[in-house]
C-alpha positions in Angstrom: -60.9 -24.5 -30.8 -60.5 -23.0 -34.1 -63.1 -19.8 -33.4 -61.8 -19.7 -30.0 -58.5 -16.4 -29.9 -58.0 -16.6 -25.9 -56.6 -20.0 -24.7 -55.6 -19.2 -21.7 -57.5 -16.6 -19.4 -57.8 -15.1 -16.4 -61.3 -13.8 -15.7 -61.5 -11.2 -13.0 -65.2 -10.7 -11.2 -65.9 -8.5 -8.6 -68.1 -9.4 -5.2 -71.0 -7.2 -5.3 -71.6 -9.5 -8.5 -72.4 -12.1 -6.1 -74.8 -11.0 -3.8 -77.1 -9.9 -7.4 -80.1 -7.3 -6.5 -79.9 -7.8 -2.7 -76.2 -6.4 -2.9 -74.6 -7.7 -0.1 -74.1 -11.2 0.9 -73.8 -14.3 -2.0 -77.2 -14.1 -4.1 -77.7 -17.9 -4.7 -79.5 -18.1 -7.7 -77.1 -14.9 -9.1 -74.4 -17.5 -8.7 -75.8 -20.0 -10.8 -76.4 -16.9 -13.9 -72.3 -15.9 -13.7 -71.8 -20.0 -13.2 -73.4 -21.2 -16.7 -71.9 -18.1 -18.5 -68.2 -19.5 -17.1 -69.9 -22.8 -18.7 -70.0 -21.4 -21.3 -66.7 -20.5 -22.1 -65.4 -23.6 -20.3 -67.0 -25.8 -23.1 -64.3 -24.1 -25.7 -62.0 -26.1 -24.2 -59.7 -22.4 -22.6 -57.6 -22.5 -19.3 -59.5 -20.2 -16.9 -58.0 -19.0 -14.2 -61.1 -17.1 -11.5 -59.7 -14.1 -9.3 -63.4 -13.2 -7.5 -63.6 -9.6 -5.1 -64.8 -9.4 -1.9 -66.7 -6.3 -1.2 -70.4 -7.5 -1.0 -68.8 -9.2 2.2 -65.9 -6.8 3.5 -64.2 -4.0 1.8 -60.9 -3.4 3.5 -61.1 0.4 2.0 -64.3 1.6 3.1 -63.7 0.3 6.8 -60.3 1.7 7.2 -62.0 4.9 6.4 -64.7 4.8 9.2 -61.4 4.4 11.8 -60.4 1.0 11.3 -56.6 -0.7 11.2 -56.1 -0.4 7.4 -53.9 -3.3 7.3 -56.5 -5.2 9.5 -60.1 -4.3 7.4 -57.5 -5.9 4.6 -57.0 -9.1 5.8 -60.9 -9.2 6.3 -61.5 -8.6 2.8 -59.4 -11.1 2.0 -61.5 -13.7 3.6 -64.5 -12.3 2.4 -63.0 -13.6 -0.8 -62.5 -17.0 0.1 -66.4 -17.4 0.7 -67.0 -16.3 -2.4 -64.3 -18.2 -4.1 -65.8 -21.3 -2.1 -69.1 -20.8 -3.0 -68.9 -20.2 -6.6 -66.0 -23.4 -7.1 -68.9 -25.6 -5.1 -71.5 -24.0 -8.9 -68.8 -25.0 -10.7 -68.4 -27.9 -9.5 -72.0 -29.6 -9.1 -71.7 -28.3 -13.2 -69.7 -30.8 -13.4 -66.5 -29.2 -14.1 -63.1 -29.3 -12.3 -62.0 -26.6 -9.3 -59.4 -25.6 -7.0 -59.9 -22.9 -4.8 -55.9 -21.3 -4.0 -55.6 -19.4 -1.0 -52.7 -16.6 -0.7 -53.5 -17.3 3.2 -52.7 -20.9 4.0 -56.2 -22.6 5.9 -55.5 -26.3 4.9 -59.0 -27.8 6.0 -60.7 -25.6 3.0 -58.2 -24.9 0.2 -55.1 -25.6 -1.3 -52.3 -22.6 -0.9 -51.3 -20.5 -3.6 -48.5 -22.1 -4.8 -47.5 -20.6 -9.2 -46.8 -24.0 -10.1 -49.3 -26.3 -9.0 -51.9 -23.9 -10.3 -50.2 -23.9 -13.4 -50.7 -27.6 -13.2 -54.1 -27.9 -12.5 -54.7 -25.2 -15.7 -52.7 -28.3 -17.5 -55.1 -30.5 -16.4 -57.7 -28.6 -17.7 -59.0 -27.5 -14.2 -60.5 -24.3 -13.1 -58.2 -22.5 -10.4 -60.4 -19.6 -8.6 -57.2 -17.5 -6.9 -58.7 -16.4 -3.3 -57.7 -14.5 -0.1 -56.1 -11.4 -2.7 -51.8 -11.4 -3.0 -52.2 -11.8 0.8 -51.1 -8.6 1.8 -52.9 -5.4 2.9 -52.5 -2.2 0.6 -52.9 -4.3 -2.2 -56.8 -4.8 -4.1 -58.6 -7.9 -5.9 -57.6 -5.4 -9.6 -53.7 -6.6 -8.3 -54.2 -9.8 -7.8 -56.0 -10.4 -11.0 -52.9 -8.3 -13.0 -50.3 -10.3 -10.7 -51.5 -13.7 -11.2 -52.8 -13.2 -14.5 -49.2 -12.8 -15.4 -47.8 -15.3 -13.2 -49.7 -17.9 -14.6 -49.0 -16.8 -18.2 -52.5 -15.4 -19.3 -53.0 -14.3 -22.6 -56.2 -11.2 -21.4 -57.5 -10.0 -18.2 -60.6 -10.9 -18.6 -63.1 -8.0 -16.1 -66.8 -9.3 -16.1 -69.0 -6.6 -14.6 -72.1 -5.0 -14.7 -71.9 -3.0 -17.7 -71.0 -3.4 -21.2 -67.4 -1.8 -20.5 -65.1 1.6 -20.1 -67.6 4.8 -20.2 -66.4 8.3 -20.4 -68.7 8.8 -16.5 -70.9 6.4 -14.8 -73.8 5.4 -17.5 -76.0 3.5 -14.6 -76.0 7.7 -13.6 -75.6 9.5 -17.2 -77.9 8.8 -19.6 -75.2 10.1 -22.9 -72.2 8.4 -20.9 -70.4 7.3 -24.4 -68.6 3.4 -24.3 -65.0 3.4 -25.3 -63.8 0.4 -28.0 -60.7 1.0 -26.4 -58.4 2.6 -25.1 -54.2 2.9 -23.8 -53.4 2.2 -20.2 -51.9 5.6 -20.0 -55.4 7.3 -21.1 -57.5 5.0 -18.5 -55.0 6.4 -16.0 -54.7 9.8 -16.7 -58.6 9.8 -16.7 -58.9 8.2 -13.7 -62.0 5.9 -15.7 -62.1 3.1 -12.9 -60.7 0.2 -15.4 -59.1 -1.2 -12.5 -56.6 0.4 -10.3 -53.8 1.9 -10.9 -51.7 -0.6 -10.2 -53.3 -3.2 -12.0 -53.4 -0.9 -14.7 -49.5 -0.1 -14.5 -48.6 -4.1 -13.3 -50.2 -4.9 -17.1 -48.8 -2.0 -19.3 -45.9 -2.5 -17.9 -45.9 -6.2 -19.5 -47.9 -5.6 -22.2 -51.5 -7.7 -20.8 -54.0 -6.8 -22.3 -56.9 -6.2 -20.8 -61.3 -6.0 -21.3 -64.1 -5.2 -19.8 -67.3 -6.6 -20.7 -70.8 -7.1 -18.9 -70.3 -11.2 -17.3 -74.0 -11.6 -18.7 -74.8 -12.8 -21.8 -72.5 -14.7 -24.0 -70.3 -11.8 -24.0 -67.3 -13.3 -21.6 -67.1 -15.9 -24.3 -67.6 -13.2 -27.8 -64.5 -12.3 -25.5 -63.0 -15.3 -26.3 -63.1 -15.6 -29.3 -61.8 -12.3 -30.3 -65.5 -11.1 -32.2 -65.7 -7.1 -30.4 -67.2 -7.3 -27.9 -66.6 -4.1 -24.3 -63.8 -2.3 -24.1 -59.8 -3.3 -25.3 -57.5 -2.0 -22.7 -54.0 -1.8 -24.4 -50.9 0.4 -25.4 
């Protein structure tokens, strides 16, 4: 483990990532690819907590914009994250990595309630914990959940794994001349509205000096970040 720089990590995955090319729902082959990347990191012996979005199934903010009550829409989005968490848990356990899904909304038949001390204990025992159902409250995104859980669980960094290599000055999928930042401050990310994470999440990270890495979820990029190699974009003070 001498090559590992970050020994306790919060990994944030978007729900859309689980959909693969089909854009919505859960594509098993894509989930398997993502879990294989996670497995490479786990073999390094790090303690890992996961937060997964639910946008591949239901996005509360979009639904509220179309007339649905925001609180109801957000609760539906939280339930979507539980579905994703169970899908990832299934694949990780088939790869022989012990996991626990901890939900901020009680549903005892399928997962444990999120209790910080219990989550810490699972990490100490080498289990991957998957934090589901967001914060349990409407009006908060899974980005904010990632920042909150990362600090609660005393993680050393937050890694946001995406479909692109890092943070760009504009959308690289739409603009061929987009320039990637190797390092950017919290304040600049907020001021330029770069979409790293939502403003609440970045503000929480800044107030608690929690570094955020943004990198691709494939090609061993997550492992390279954990090992301190030059990969992705670092958001820090």
